[in-house]
C-alpha positions in Angstrom: -40.7 -2.8 -43.8 -37.3 -2.0 -44.6 -37.5 1.1 -42.4 -38.7 -1.0 -39.6 -35.9 -3.5 -40.3 -33.2 -0.8 -39.8 -34.9 0.5 -36.7 -34.6 -3.2 -35.3 -31.1 -3.3 -36.5 -30.3 0.1 -35.1 -31.9 -1.0 -31.6 -29.8 -4.5 -31.5 -26.5 -2.5 -32.6 -27.3 0.2 -29.8 -27.8 -2.7 -27.3 -24.8 -4.6 -28.2 -22.7 -1.2 -27.9 -24.2 -0.7 -24.4 -23.7 -4.1 -23.3 -19.9 -3.8 -24.3 -19.6 -0.3 -22.6 -21.2 -1.7 -19.3 -18.9 -4.7 -19.6 -15.9 -2.3 -20.0 -16.9 0.1 -17.1 -18.3 -2.7 -14.9 -14.7 -4.5 -15.2 -12.7 -1.1 -14.7 -15.0 -0.2 -11.7 -14.7 -3.3 -9.9 -12.0 -1.8 -7.5 -9.7 0.9 -7.1 -5.8 1.5 -6.7 -4.7 2.7 -3.1 -1.2 3.6 -2.0 0.6 2.6 0.9 3.6 3.9 2.8 5.9 1.8 5.1 8.3 3.6 7.6 10.8 3.1 9.0 11.9 -0.4 9.5 15.3 -2.3 9.8 18.1 -0.7 11.4 19.6 -4.2 12.5 23.2 -5.0 12.7 23.5 -6.0 9.1 19.8 -5.4 7.7 19.6 -1.8 6.3 16.9 0.6 7.4 14.2 1.2 5.0 11.4 3.0 3.8 9.1 2.7 0.7 5.8 3.1 -1.2 3.4 0.7 -2.8 0.6 0.4 -4.9 -2.4 -1.9 -4.2 -5.2 -3.0 -6.7 -8.1 -3.9 -4.4 -11.6 -4.9 -5.1 -14.6 -3.1 -3.5 -15.9 -6.5 -2.6 -12.9 -7.0 -0.1 -13.8 -3.4 1.4 -17.7 -3.6 1.8 -17.5 -5.3 5.0 -15.2 -4.4 8.1 -12.6 -6.9 9.0 -10.1 -9.6 7.2 -11.2 -11.4 4.1 -9.1 -13.9 1.9 -8.9 -13.0 -1.6 -9.5 -16.6 -3.2 -10.7 -19.8 -2.1 -14.0 -20.2 -0.3 -15.4 -17.0 1.0 -12.9 -15.1 -1.3 -13.6 -11.5 -1.9 -11.7 -11.1 -5.3 -8.4 -11.0 -6.8 -6.1 -8.4 -5.4 -2.6 -7.5 -6.2 0.4 -5.3 -5.3 1.1 -3.5 -8.5 4.4 -2.3 -7.6 6.6 -1.1 -5.0 9.8 0.8 -4.4 11.8 0.3 -1.1 14.6 2.9 -0.2 17.7 1.5 1.7 19.6 3.5 4.3 22.5 2.4 6.8 23.0 -0.9 8.5 24.2 0.9 11.6 21.4 0.9 14.6 22.1 4.3 15.5 21.8 5.7 12.2 18.5 7.1 10.2 16.2 6.4 8.0 14.6 9.4 9.9 15.8 11.7 8.1 18.7 10.0 6.8 20.4 9.6 3.3 19.3 6.9 0.9 22.1 4.9 0.0 20.2 2.4 -2.4 16.9 1.2 -3.4 15.0 -1.7 -5.3 11.8 -2.1 -7.0 9.2 -5.0 -7.4 6.8 -5.8 -9.8 3.1 -7.3 -9.3 2.6 -10.0 -6.8 -0.7 -11.5 -5.5 -2.5 -10.4 -2.0 -3.5 -13.0 -0.1 -5.8 -11.2 2.3 -7.1 -7.8 2.8 -8.0 -6.1 6.3 -10.5 -3.3 5.8 -12.6 -0.7 8.1 -14.8 2.0 6.8 -14.5 1.0 3.5 -10.9 1.7 3.3 -7.8 -1.1 3.4 -6.0 -0.8 6.6 -3.7 -3.7 6.1 -2.7 -6.7 3.6 -1.0 -9.9 3.7 1.5 -11.1 1.1 4.1 -13.8 0.7 7.6 -12.6 1.1 8.0 -11.0 -2.5 11.4 -11.1 -4.4 13.9 -11.5 -4.9 15.1 -8.0 -5.9 18.6 -6.6 -6.0 20.1 -3.4 -5.1 21.3 -0.9 -7.7 24.5 -0.3 -6.3 25.6 0.0 -2.5 24.0 -3.4 -2.0 24.7 -5.0 -5.4 24.8 -8.6 -5.2 22.4 -8.6 -2.1 18.8 -10.1 -2.6 15.9 -8.4 -0.7 12.2 -9.7 -0.3 9.5 -7.4 1.3 6.4 -8.9 3.0 3.1 -7.1 4.1 1.5 -8.7 7.4 -2.0 -7.6 8.6 -1.7 -9.9 11.7 -5.1 -11.4 11.0 -4.6 -14.1 8.3 -5.1 -17.5 9.4 -2.0 -19.8 8.7 -4.3 -22.2 6.7 -4.7 -19.6 4.1 -1.6 -17.6 4.2 1.9 -19.3 3.8 3.7 -19.6 7.3 5.5 -16.7 8.1 9.2 -16.9 8.0 10.6 -16.8 11.5 7.2 -17.8 13.1 3.8 -16.1 13.3 3.9 -15.5 17.0 7.3 -13.5 17.1 6.3 -11.7 14.3 3.2 -10.5 15.7 4.8 -10.0 19.0 7.0 -7.4 17.3 4.3 -5.4 15.8 4.6 -1.9 17.4 1.4 -0.3 16.3 -0.5 -0.6 12.7 0.4 -3.2 10.3 3.9 -4.2 9.5 6.0 -4.5 6.3 9.2 -6.8 6.7 12.4 -6.7 4.8 14.6 -10.0 4.3 18.0 -10.0 3.4 19.7 -12.8 1.5 17.5 -15.5 3.0 13.9 -15.6 3.9 14.1 -16.6 7.5 14.0 -15.2 11.1 17.8 -14.4 11.5 17.7 -12.3 8.1 14.2 -10.5 8.7 13.9 -6.9 9.6 12.1 -5.3 12.3 8.5 -4.0 11.2 8.1 -1.0 9.2 4.8 0.6 10.0 2.3 0.5 7.1 0.2 3.5 6.2 -3.0 3.4 3.6 -4.3 6.3 1.8 -7.5 6.9 0.2 -8.0 5.6 -3.5 -6.2 7.4 -6.3 -7.8 8.8 -9.2 -7.8 6.8 -12.7 -6.7 10.2 -14.5 -3.7 10.1 -14.7 -3.4 6.4 -14.2 -1.8 5.8 -10.7 1.7 5.7 -10.4 4.3 5.6 -7.5 5.2 9.1 -8.2 1.5 10.5 -8.6 -0.2 8.2 -6.0 1.3 8.4 -2.5 0.2 8.6 1.1 0.2 12.0 2.0 2.6 12.9 5.1 0.7 14.0 8.1 2.4 17.0 10.0 4.2 16.3 12.9 2.2 17.3 16.3 5.0 20.1 17.1 4.8 21.4 13.4 1.0 21.4 13.5 1.0 23.1 16.7 3.2 25.9 15.2 1.0 26.1 12.1 -2.2 26.5 14.3 -0.4 29.2 16.4 0.4 31.1 13.4 -2.9 31.2 11.9 -4.3 32.3 15.3 -1.8 34.9 15.5 -2.7 36.3 11.7 -6.5 35.9 12.9 -5.8 38.2 16.0 -3.7 40.4 14.2 -6.4 41.1 11.5 -9.1 41.3 14.4 -7.3 44.0 16.4 -6.4 46.0 13.0 -10.0 46.1 12.0 -11.3 47.2 15.2 -8.8 50.2 15.2 
């Protein structure tokens, strides 16, 4: 009888451990961290050029079906957040970089909620946030406040906060891809930059934990550089083939 009771107790303990592990890993696997790069934007008369990187924690439920989904409210796909972002600031001169440019300053942002997610093929391709900030520069722009905002172009105004400066103007200024905008000192149209193009990368591994230094979007080679690379590979292959024939 005691042996049977011991077996039952072990079974209950094992079940409890399995449930705890299931809960733990189930929670951890609810989504993934995705990197995004935004570049280049700004280059206004007083708004610096800017580029940067950000990390987004997005539930898989927001990526299962292509299209735009709100993260909360009726039909919400689940809580999503921008975990962190770093923005590099360049010159304010319209004819100056940031391509390639010299970084004059930078500012960082911590966690902010994401209002909506735009996805395709199980991958985020755009997000919507409120203007996030304020944050100040570290040296050159000391005393200046900055805000950063991501806009997919698909978020209804009754779900997202009104876009400073007007939604129509914002969307018409969208060159290609989904933009990120920089606000300097005030969150309004007069203090808003031109849009920077946002590019998302695949989900990052959990080991090591994703950070802004080890979880970034890989840079795609320029068409000219890619052509040179292919030509070099082709030349090497042709030389090897001729040598083997000789």
